[in-house]
N, C-alpha and C positions, 0 to 999 in steps of 0.2 A: 933536336930528335935523334942527329942521324949520328953523332956519336951513344945514344943508346943504343941505338940497333948495333952500330959496331960492336960498341963492347960483348952484345951477346954471342953474335958471331964469334969473338977473340976469346970466348970463354972453350970454345971448344963445340956451340950447341950445329944441331945441323940447321939446314934451307928449311923444314918445315917449321924448328922454334923460331926460325926469324921470322916465318911469317906473319906464325900466332902474337912472335913478339910486334910486328909492325901492327897486327890488325889490332891487336889489344891499344897500343898504343896510341889506334887512327881512332878506336872506339870514344877511349881513356879524352881524345881530342875532339869528336862529334860530341860526348856527352857536358865535355868541357864547357862551348859553345852554349848548347843547350841552357846550361843551367846560368851563366851568365847574359846570356836573354831572356831567362825569369828572372833573372834580380832585377836586370835595367828593363822591366816593362810593371816589373815592383814599384818602381824607382820612379818611372812614371808615375803611376798611377798614382802612385803616395805625392808626388810634387804638385800634378795635380789636383789632390784632394786639400792640398797647400793653399792654392790658389783657391781651390772653392770656401775654403772658408775665412782664409781673409776676407773677399769682397760677403761673404755672408755676414760676418761680423760688420765691414765697415755700412752693411745697410744698415743694421739689424740699431748701429750708434747713431745712423742718420734716422730712423723711425721715433729711437728712442726722444730724439735731440726733436721731433715735428712733433711727438706724443705729449712730449715738458710744454712745447710752444701753446699748444690745443690746452692745458688745461690750464695754464696762464692765462688767455684770451677765455677759456670759460667761467672761470672766475673771475677777474674786472667784470664780465658780461653780468656775470649774475648779482655783482656786487648794483653793477649801474640799473637794474629792471629795481631790485629794492632798493635805490632809492628812486623812480621816475616812477615805483607801485602806483605810492598816492594822491600824483599827478591823473597815472592812468585810469583810477577809479574813479576822477572824480569827471576824466574824458569817459568814462562807459554812462556814467550819472548827468549831465551834460548829450551824448547821445540817447537813452532815456526819453531824456525829458522832449530832446526833437524829434521824437518817434508819435509821444502822445501829440505835444502842442501840432503835427500832420496830420493825424488820425482827426484832430478839436477840428485843424481849419478842413477838413476832410468833407466834415459834418456837416460843420460852419455851411459851407459850399454847396452841401447836397441840398437842406433845411432852405438858403437864398432862392432854388434854381426853382423847390416846390411854392414855394411865396412866389416868388411870380411870375409860375403860371396861370395859381389862385388871385392874384393880379388880373391880366391879361385875361382870365377865366371870367372875373367878374364886368372887365371894363367890355366886354365882348359879348357880357348878357346886358348892360346896359343900354348899349347903341341898342341893341336891337329892343 
């Protein structure tokens, strides 16, 4: 910088031109620093975006792997369910039969209670 200012003075410029040259040089230095700062900020933003992109890609790969595993497990469960369907239907039939049997047993129990009450009433009536 000093050589530029000196060169301007040597060319026959006066002090006013020298100050203008120094001010211009200072302005360009500040402008250069500003632009470097903006570029550096853009570079840092870009680096951050790259990191976020990489992290997102990794997460999506992990999620894809998990989804494939879940899909395989669901297919296996579906196959097992198909294989067990006849037995499950049979179990449902047995359950319905058991429910019907319980209902019949309850009706029989109620009937037995009524017969017992009638029997006791007949016994009591004969004693009197």
